[in-house]
C-alpha positions as a Markdown table, in Angstrom:
| # | Residue | x | y | z |
|---|---|---|---|---|
| 1 | Unk | 44.4 | 13.8 | -45.3 |
| 2 | Unk | 45.7 | 13.5 | -48.9 |
| 3 | Unk | 44.9 | 9.7 | -48.7 |
| 4 | Unk | 41.4 | 10.4 | -47.4 |
| 5 | Unk | 40.3 | 12.7 | -50.2 |
| 6 | Unk | 40.6 | 10.1 | -53.1 |
| 7 | Unk | 38.7 | 7.7 | -50.9 |
| 8 | Unk | 35.8 | 10.1 | -50.7 |
| 9 | Unk | 35.9 | 10.8 | -54.4 |
| 10 | Unk | 35.7 | 7.0 | -55.2 |
| 11 | Unk | 32.7 | 6.5 | -53.0 |
| 12 | Unk | 29.7 | 5.4 | -55.1 |
| 13 | Unk | 26.2 | 7.0 | -54.7 |
| 14 | Unk | 25.1 | 4.0 | -52.7 |
| 15 | Unk | 28.1 | 4.5 | -50.3 |
| 16 | Unk | 27.2 | 8.2 | -49.9 |
| 17 | Unk | 23.6 | 7.5 | -49.2 |
| 18 | Unk | 24.5 | 4.8 | -46.7 |
| 19 | Unk | 26.9 | 7.0 | -44.8 |
| 20 | Unk | 24.3 | 9.8 | -44.7 |
| 21 | Unk | 21.7 | 7.3 | -43.4 |
| 22 | Unk | 24.1 | 6.0 | -40.7 |
| 23 | Unk | 24.9 | 9.6 | -39.6 |
| 24 | Unk | 21.2 | 10.5 | -39.4 |
| 25 | Unk | 20.4 | 7.4 | -37.3 |
| 26 | Unk | 23.3 | 8.2 | -34.9 |
| 27 | Unk | 22.1 | 11.8 | -34.5 |
| 28 | Unk | 18.5 | 10.7 | -33.8 |
| 29 | Unk | 19.8 | 8.1 | -31.3 |
| 30 | Unk | 21.9 | 10.7 | -29.5 |
| 31 | Unk | 19.0 | 13.2 | -29.3 |
| 32 | Unk | 16.7 | 10.5 | -28.0 |
| 33 | Unk | 19.3 | 9.3 | -25.4 |
| 34 | Unk | 19.9 | 13.0 | -24.3 |
| 35 | Unk | 16.1 | 13.6 | -24.0 |
| 36 | Unk | 15.6 | 10.4 | -21.9 |
| 37 | Unk | 18.6 | 11.3 | -19.8 |
| 38 | Unk | 17.3 | 14.8 | -19.1 |
| 39 | Unk | 13.8 | 13.4 | -18.3 |
| 40 | Unk | 15.3 | 10.9 | -15.9 |
| 41 | Unk | 17.4 | 13.7 | -14.3 |
| 42 | Unk | 14.3 | 15.8 | -13.7 |
| 43 | Unk | 12.4 | 12.9 | -12.2 |
| 44 | Unk | 15.3 | 12.1 | -9.8 |
| 45 | Unk | 15.6 | 15.7 | -8.8 |
| 46 | Unk | 11.9 | 15.9 | -8.1 |
| 47 | Unk | 11.9 | 12.7 | -6.1 |
| 48 | Unk | 15.0 | 13.6 | -4.1 |
| 49 | Unk | 13.2 | 16.8 | -2.8 |
| 50 | Unk | 10.7 | 14.6 | -1.1 |
| 51 | Unk | 13.5 | 13.7 | 1.5 |
| 52 | Unk | 13.4 | 17.4 | 2.7 |
| 53 | Unk | 9.7 | 16.9 | 3.4 |
| 54 | Unk | 10.3 | 13.7 | 5.2 |
| 55 | Unk | 12.9 | 15.0 | 7.6 |
| 56 | Unk | 12.0 | 18.7 | 7.8 |
| 57 | Unk | 9.9 | 18.7 | 11.0 |
| 58 | Unk | 12.2 | 16.7 | 13.1 |
| 59 | Unk | 15.2 | 18.9 | 12.2 |
| 60 | Unk | 13.4 | 22.3 | 12.5 |
| 61 | Unk | 11.8 | 21.3 | 15.8 |
| 62 | Unk | 15.1 | 19.9 | 17.1 |
| 63 | Unk | 13.6 | 16.5 | 17.8 |
| 64 | Unk | 16.7 | 15.0 | 16.3 |
| 65 | Unk | 20.0 | 16.8 | 17.1 |
| 66 | Unk | 22.7 | 14.7 | 15.6 |
| 67 | Unk | 23.7 | 13.3 | 12.2 |
| 68 | Unk | 23.6 | 9.6 | 13.2 |
| 69 | Unk | 20.0 | 9.6 | 14.3 |
| 70 | Unk | 18.9 | 11.8 | 11.4 |
| 71 | Unk | 20.3 | 9.3 | 8.9 |
| 72 | Unk | 18.6 | 6.4 | 10.7 |
| 73 | Unk | 15.3 | 8.3 | 10.8 |
| 74 | Unk | 15.6 | 9.3 | 7.2 |
| 75 | Unk | 16.4 | 5.8 | 6.0 |
| 76 | Unk | 13.3 | 4.4 | 7.7 |
| 77 | Unk | 11.1 | 7.1 | 6.1 |
| 78 | Unk | 12.8 | 6.6 | 2.8 |
| 79 | Unk | 12.2 | 2.8 | 2.7 |
| 80 | Unk | 8.6 | 3.3 | 3.8 |
| 81 | Unk | 8.0 | 5.6 | 0.9 |
| 82 | Unk | 9.8 | 3.2 | -1.5 |
| 83 | Unk | 7.5 | 0.3 | -0.5 |
| 84 | Unk | 4.5 | 2.6 | -1.0 |
| 85 | Unk | 5.7 | 3.5 | -4.5 |
| 86 | Unk | 7.0 | 0.1 | -5.5 |
| 87 | Unk | 4.2 | -2.3 | -4.5 |
| 88 | Unk | 1.9 | -1.4 | -7.4 |
| 89 | Unk | 4.5 | -2.0 | -10.2 |
| 90 | Unk | 5.5 | -5.2 | -8.5 |
| 91 | Unk | 1.9 | -6.4 | -8.5 |
| 92 | Unk | 1.7 | -5.6 | -12.2 |
| 93 | Unk | 4.8 | -7.6 | -12.9 |
| 94 | Unk | 3.5 | -10.5 | -10.8 |
| 95 | Unk | 0.3 | -10.5 | -12.8 |
| 96 | Unk | 2.3 | -10.8 | -16.0 |
| 97 | Unk | 4.3 | -13.7 | -14.5 |
| 98 | Unk | 1.2 | -15.5 | -13.4 |
| 99 | Unk | -0.5 | -15.1 | -16.8 |
| 100 | Unk | 2.7 | -16.3 | -18.5 |
| 101 | Unk | 2.9 | -19.4 | -16.3 |
| 102 | Unk | -0.8 | -20.2 | -16.9 |
| 103 | Unk | -0.4 | -19.9 | -20.7 |
| 104 | Unk | 2.7 | -22.1 | -20.8 |
| 105 | Unk | 1.2 | -24.7 | -18.5 |
| 106 | Unk | -2.1 | -24.9 | -20.5 |
| 107 | Unk | -0.3 | -25.1 | -23.8 |
| 108 | Unk | 2.7 | -27.1 | -22.5 |
| 109 | Unk | 5.0 | -24.6 | -24.2 |
| 110 | Unk | 7.6 | -23.4 | -21.8 |
| 111 | Unk | 9.8 | -21.8 | -24.5 |
| 112 | Unk | 7.1 | -19.2 | -25.4 |
| 113 | Unk | 8.4 | -15.7 | -26.0 |
| 114 | Unk | 5.8 | -13.1 | -25.0 |
| 115 | Unk | 7.4 | -10.5 | -27.2 |
| 116 | Unk | 7.5 | -12.6 | -30.4 |
| 117 | Unk | 6.4 | -11.1 | -33.7 |
| 118 | Unk | 4.6 | -14.3 | -34.5 |
| 119 | Unk | 2.4 | -15.1 | -31.5 |
| 120 | Unk | 3.4 | -12.4 | -29.0 |
| 121 | Unk | 3.3 | -8.8 | -28.1 |
| 122 | Unk | 5.6 | -8.0 | -31.0 |
| 123 | Unk | 2.8 | -8.5 | -33.5 |
| 124 | Unk | 1.6 | -5.0 | -32.6 |
| 125 | Unk | 4.7 | -3.3 | -33.9 |
| 126 | Unk | 6.7 | -2.7 | -37.1 |
| 127 | Unk | 9.9 | -4.7 | -37.1 |
| 128 | Unk | 12.7 | -5.0 | -39.6 |
| 129 | Unk | 15.4 | -7.6 | -40.3 |
| 130 | Unk | 18.4 | -8.2 | -42.5 |
| 131 | Unk | 17.5 | -9.7 | -45.8 |
| 132 | Unk | 20.8 | -11.4 | -46.5 |
| 133 | Unk | 21.3 | -9.3 | -49.7 |
| 134 | Unk | 24.0 | -6.6 | -49.7 |
| 135 | Unk | 23.8 | -3.0 | -50.9 |
| 136 | Unk | 25.5 | -1.7 | -54.0 |
| 137 | Unk | 27.9 | -3.7 | -56.2 |
| 138 | Unk | 31.2 | -5.5 | -55.7 |
| 139 | Unk | 33.0 | -2.2 | -56.4 |
| 140 | Unk | 31.3 | -0.3 | -53.5 |
| 141 | Unk | 33.7 | 0.4 | -50.6 |
| 142 | Unk | 31.0 | 0.1 | -47.9 |
| 143 | Unk | 28.5 | -2.7 | -48.2 |
| 144 | Unk | 25.8 | -3.7 | -45.7 |
| 145 | Unk | 22.9 | -6.1 | -45.7 |
| 146 | Unk | 19.7 | -4.6 | -46.9 |
| 147 | Unk | 17.1 | -4.1 | -44.1 |
| 148 | Unk | 13.6 | -5.2 | -45.0 |
| 149 | Unk | 10.3 | -4.9 | -43.3 |
| 150 | Unk | 9.6 | -8.1 | -41.3 |
| 151 | Unk | 6.3 | -7.4 | -39.5 |
| 152 | Unk | 3.4 | -4.9 | -39.7 |
| 153 | Unk | 1.0 | -4.4 | -36.8 |
| 154 | Unk | -1.7 | -7.1 | -36.7 |
| 155 | Unk | -3.7 | -9.0 | -34.2 |
| 156 | Unk | -3.2 | -12.8 | -33.6 |
| 157 | Unk | -5.6 | -14.8 | -31.5 |
| 158 | Unk | -2.8 | -17.0 | -30.2 |
| 159 | Unk | -0.9 | -14.0 | -29.0 |
| 160 | Unk | -3.4 | -13.1 | -26.2 |
| 161 | Unk | -0.9 | -13.9 | -23.5 |
| 162 | Unk | 1.7 | -11.7 | -25.0 |
| 163 | Unk | -0.8 | -8.8 | -25.2 |
| 164 | Unk | -1.1 | -9.1 | -21.4 |
| 165 | Unk | 2.4 | -10.1 | -20.4 |
| 166 | Unk | 4.2 | -7.6 | -22.6 |
| 167 | Unk | 2.6 | -4.4 | -21.2 |
| 168 | Unk | 2.8 | -5.8 | -17.6 |
| 169 | Unk | 6.5 | -6.4 | -17.9 |
| 170 | Unk | 7.2 | -3.1 | -19.7 |
| 171 | Unk | 5.0 | -0.8 | -17.5 |
| 172 | Unk | 5.7 | -2.6 | -14.2 |
| 173 | Unk | 9.4 | -3.0 | -14.9 |
| 174 | Unk | 9.9 | 0.7 | -15.9 |
| 175 | Unk | 7.8 | 1.9 | -13.0 |
| 176 | Unk | 9.7 | -0.2 | -10.5 |
| 177 | Unk | 13.1 | 0.9 | -11.9 |
| 178 | Unk | 12.0 | 4.6 | -11.5 |
| 179 | Unk | 11.0 | 3.8 | -7.9 |
| 180 | Unk | 14.5 | 2.2 | -7.2 |
| 181 | Unk | 16.3 | 5.2 | -8.7 |
| 182 | Unk | 14.1 | 7.6 | -6.7 |
| 183 | Unk | 15.1 | 5.6 | -3.5 |
| 184 | Unk | 18.7 | 6.2 | -4.4 |
| 185 | Unk | 18.2 | 9.9 | -5.2 |
| 186 | Unk | 16.5 | 10.4 | -1.8 |
| 187 | Unk | 19.3 | 8.5 | -0.1 |
| 188 | Unk | 22.0 | 10.7 | -1.6 |
| 189 | Unk | 20.1 | 13.9 | -0.5 |
| 190 | Unk | 19.7 | 12.5 | 3.0 |
| 191 | Unk | 23.4 | 12.1 | 3.5 |
| 192 | Unk | 24.0 | 15.5 | 2.0 |
| 193 | Unk | 21.5 | 17.1 | 4.3 |
| 194 | Unk | 22.8 | 15.3 | 7.3 |
| 195 | Unk | 26.3 | 16.8 | 6.7 |
| 196 | Unk | 24.9 | 20.3 | 6.0 |
| 197 | Unk | 22.6 | 20.5 | 9.0 |
| 198 | Unk | 25.1 | 19.4 | 11.6 |
| 199 | Unk | 28.3 | 20.5 | 10.0 |
| 200 | Unk | 30.7 | 22.4 | 12.2 |
| 201 | Unk | 32.9 | 24.7 | 10.1 |
| 202 | Unk | 35.6 | 27.2 | 11.0 |
| 203 | Unk | 35.6 | 28.8 | 7.5 |
| 204 | Unk | 35.7 | 32.6 | 7.9 |
| 205 | Unk | 36.1 | 32.3 | 11.7 |
| 206 | Unk | 38.6 | 34.6 | 13.4 |
| 207 | Unk | 39.2 | 34.0 | 17.0 |
| 208 | Unk | 40.5 | 37.5 | 17.8 |
| 209 | Unk | 37.6 | 39.2 | 16.2 |
| 210 | Unk | 35.2 | 36.8 | 18.0 |
| 211 | Unk | 36.9 | 37.8 | 21.3 |
| 212 | Unk | 36.5 | 41.5 | 20.6 |
| 213 | Unk | 32.8 | 40.9 | 19.9 |
| 214 | Unk | 32.3 | 39.0 | 23.1 |
| 215 | Unk | 34.1 | 41.7 | 25.1 |
| 216 | Unk | 32.0 | 44.4 | 23.6 |
| 217 | Unk | 28.8 | 42.5 | 24.4 |
| 218 | Unk | 29.9 | 42.0 | 28.0 |
| 219 | Unk | 30.7 | 45.7 | 28.4 |
| 220 | Unk | 27.3 | 46.7 | 27.0 |
| 221 | Unk | 25.7 | 44.3 | 29.4 |
| 222 | Unk | 27.6 | 45.7 | 32.4 |
| 223 | Unk | 26.7 | 49.3 | 31.4 |
| 224 | Unk | 23.1 | 48.4 | 31.5 |
């Protein structure tokens, strides 16, 4: 601790500002990751509940009376729902792939990056890069390369393929990923329900008490 205090004292203003900026970025990233994780959790929980709807009638009406057949039935319903949810995002991704192939074939340019900031989807966003210059002076304890603005949003005629392919890949890929995770969430709930519905448990069971109850019932029946 005594060695750390002099280090803090000798930090230059640039070092202090840099440390503060790094901490701020880390906090923002943690909050963003936490929010996305919570949102994903809510989506998965909502999707998993659909499994109850899929298997409710066959369980309540005793159409299926054992765990093995319930799991088999639930799987078939689950995959049917997955294909119903996933075919649209797959079509979107396929459209993006077809457009990319056509663009590359016409221009004979197979190294084309649809997310490029020069002639791709990246031209629509702000981007930054390292300038090669360092912060502070040679006496600063912490030195990093200065980050400068690399691109501002603008339209480029040659980037038309990127404007189609980029959204197709992002929207279709994210949508498909959610569909896959929803499939897994429903699968987990299916196995959980299959254990709960047909589970045989002796927790709280007392044989002597049960025998007394049966005897009392028989006596009442005889008296009637």
